[in-house]
C-alpha positions as CSV (number, residue, x, y, z in Angstrom):
1,M,-40.8,34.5,123.1
2,R,-43.4,35.5,120.5
3,V,-44.3,39.2,120.3
4,V,-46.9,41.4,118.7
5,I,-46.2,45.1,118.4
6,A,-49.0,47.6,118.1
7,D,-48.1,51.2,117.5
8,D,-49.3,53.7,114.8
9,E,-45.8,55.1,114.3
10,P,-43.9,53.0,111.8
11,I,-40.5,54.2,113.0
12,I,-41.2,53.1,116.5
13,V,-42.4,49.7,115.3
14,M,-39.2,49.3,113.3
15,N,-37.1,50.3,116.2
16,L,-38.9,47.9,118.7
17,K,-38.8,45.1,116.1
18,E,-35.0,45.5,115.5
19,I,-34.3,45.6,119.3
20,L,-36.4,42.6,120.0
21,E,-35.1,40.5,117.1
22,D,-31.5,41.3,118.1
23,S,-32.4,40.0,121.6
24,G,-33.8,36.7,120.3
25,Y,-37.6,37.6,120.4
26,E,-39.8,36.5,117.5
27,I,-42.1,39.2,116.1
28,V,-45.3,37.4,114.9
29,G,-47.1,40.5,113.8
30,T,-47.3,44.3,113.9
31,A,-50.4,46.5,114.0
32,S,-51.1,50.2,113.7
33,N,-54.4,50.2,115.6
34,G,-56.2,48.4,118.4
35,F,-58.5,46.3,116.2
36,A,-55.6,44.9,114.2
37,A,-53.8,44.2,117.5
38,I,-56.7,42.2,118.8
39,D,-57.0,40.2,115.6
40,L,-53.3,39.4,115.6
41,C,-53.4,38.3,119.3
42,K,-56.4,36.1,118.7
43,E,-54.7,34.5,115.7
44,H,-51.2,34.1,117.0
45,R,-51.6,33.9,120.8
46,P,-48.3,35.6,121.4
47,D,-46.4,35.6,124.7
48,I,-46.1,39.4,124.8
49,L,-48.0,42.3,123.3
50,I,-46.3,45.7,123.2
51,L,-49.0,48.3,122.8
52,D,-48.9,52.0,122.3
53,I,-51.5,53.8,124.5
54,R,-52.6,56.3,121.9
55,M,-53.6,54.8,118.5
56,P,-56.4,55.7,116.1
57,G,-59.7,53.9,116.4
58,L,-59.3,51.8,119.5
59,D,-56.8,53.1,122.1
60,G,-54.2,51.0,123.8
61,L,-56.0,50.8,127.2
62,R,-59.3,49.5,125.7
63,T,-57.3,47.1,123.5
64,A,-55.4,45.8,126.5
65,K,-58.7,45.4,128.4
66,F,-60.3,43.4,125.6
67,I,-57.2,41.2,125.0
68,H,-56.7,40.6,128.7
69,E,-60.3,39.6,129.3
70,G,-60.1,37.3,126.2
71,G,-56.9,35.7,127.5
72,Y,-55.3,36.2,124.1
73,V,-51.8,37.1,125.4
74,D,-49.8,36.3,128.5
75,T,-48.0,39.6,129.0
76,I,-49.2,43.1,128.0
77,V,-46.7,46.0,128.0
78,I,-47.9,49.5,127.4
79,E,-45.6,52.1,125.9
80,S,-46.5,55.8,125.9
81,A,-45.0,59.2,125.3
82,F,-47.0,60.4,128.3
83,D,-46.2,59.5,131.9
84,D,-49.8,60.1,133.2
85,E,-50.7,58.6,136.5
86,E,-54.3,58.1,135.3
87,F,-53.1,56.0,132.4
88,V,-50.9,53.9,134.7
89,Q,-53.8,53.2,137.1
90,K,-56.1,52.2,134.3
91,A,-53.4,50.0,132.7
92,G,-53.0,48.1,136.0
93,K,-56.8,47.4,136.0
94,Y,-56.8,46.2,132.4
95,G,-54.2,43.5,132.9
96,V,-51.1,45.4,131.8
97,S,-47.9,44.0,133.3
98,A,-45.6,47.0,132.6
99,F,-45.8,50.6,131.5
100,M,-42.8,52.2,129.6
101,V,-42.3,55.8,128.7
102,K,-40.9,56.6,125.3
103,P,-38.3,56.9,124.1
104,I,-37.4,53.3,124.9
105,D,-33.8,52.1,124.8
106,A,-32.8,48.4,124.2
107,K,-31.7,47.7,127.8
108,T,-34.9,49.1,129.3
109,L,-37.1,47.3,126.8
110,V,-35.5,43.9,127.3
111,S,-35.3,44.2,131.1
112,T,-38.9,45.3,131.3
113,L,-40.1,42.4,129.2
114,K,-38.2,39.9,131.3
115,V,-39.6,41.2,134.6
116,A,-43.1,41.7,133.1
117,T,-43.1,38.1,131.8
118,V,-42.1,36.6,135.1
119,R,-44.8,38.6,136.9
120,S,-47.5,37.6,134.4
121,K,-46.6,34.0,134.9
122,E,-46.9,34.3,138.6
123,L,-50.2,36.1,138.4
124,R,-51.5,33.4,136.0
125,S,-50.4,30.7,138.4
126,L,-52.2,32.4,141.3
127,R,-55.4,32.8,139.2
128,S,-55.3,29.1,138.4
129,E,-54.9,28.2,142.1
130,V,-57.8,30.5,143.1
131,I,-60.0,28.9,140.4
132,E,-59.0,25.4,141.6
133,V,-59.7,26.3,145.3
134,N,-63.1,27.8,144.3
135,K,-64.0,24.6,142.4
136,N,-63.1,22.5,145.4
137,I,-65.1,24.7,147.7
138,E,-68.1,24.5,145.4
139,A,-67.7,20.7,145.2
140,R,-67.6,20.4,148.9
141,K,-70.7,22.6,149.3
142,K,-72.5,20.4,146.8
143,L,-71.4,17.3,148.7
144,E,-72.5,18.7,152.1
145,R,-75.9,19.8,150.7
146,T,-76.4,16.4,149.1
147,K,-75.4,14.7,152.4
148,G,-78.0,16.7,154.2
149,L,-80.7,15.8,151.8
150,V,-79.8,12.1,151.9
151,M,-79.9,12.3,155.7
152,D,-83.4,13.7,155.6
153,K,-84.7,11.4,152.8
154,L,-83.3,8.1,154.1
155,N,-83.3,9.0,157.8
156,L,-79.5,8.5,158.1
157,S,-76.8,9.9,160.4
158,E,-74.3,12.3,158.8
159,Q,-71.6,9.5,158.7
160,E,-74.1,7.1,157.2
161,A,-75.1,9.6,154.5
162,Y,-71.5,10.2,153.7
163,N,-70.8,6.4,153.5
164,Y,-73.9,6.0,151.3
165,I,-72.5,8.6,148.8
166,R,-69.0,7.2,149.0
167,G,-70.4,3.7,148.4
168,I,-72.1,4.8,145.2
169,S,-68.9,6.5,144.1
170,K,-66.8,3.4,144.7
171,E,-69.3,0.9,143.2
172,N,-69.5,2.9,140.0
173,S,-65.9,4.2,139.8
174,I,-67.0,7.8,139.6
175,S,-66.1,10.8,141.7
176,M,-68.0,11.6,144.9
177,E,-68.6,15.1,143.4
178,F,-70.3,13.6,140.4
179,V,-72.4,11.3,142.6
180,A,-73.4,14.3,144.8
181,E,-74.3,16.3,141.7
182,I,-76.6,13.5,140.4
183,L,-78.2,12.8,143.8
184,L,-78.7,16.5,144.4
185,D,-80.5,16.9,141.1
186,C,-82.7,13.8,141.8
187,L,-83.5,14.7,145.4
188,L,-84.4,18.3,144.5
189,D,-86.7,17.0,141.7
190,E,-88.5,14.9,144.3
191,K,-89.3,17.9,146.5
């Protein structure tokens, strides 16, 4: 697992780096502020980002939000000296997989990273499934709309309109979705 550590306290960075390297993680970069963390994550696309919540310039929460929205890292873990419920709530909204309170010991860090990584993968898989389902729904809507326009334009039954679209698809070895898209565009231009 490839890791970026972002914390403005060099001693904490050294401690985290030592724990992680001893546990088999690869540290691909360290940063002392949010801007540098974003740059490292864009460049290296690590598996994990460990991020201090309070850093100069751009704080950890806003950094996490930007990195999550950009899809630059799979798992974001926030570390903080403060156990503030408001921070925890915001962290969850900004794509953070885990929140650890300093000081952090080796067992807690490694265990937290393992669980957070599993949860991040599950969420990513669910998001992909939702995207795929939405694509299929949109394709089906497009096909249904096209079928309705073909029915009106060519005075066909629903089954005949479907067969018409399917016939074009088979004849040209292209998907029905693509045929529907083209026909829809052509039929709407005629109106």
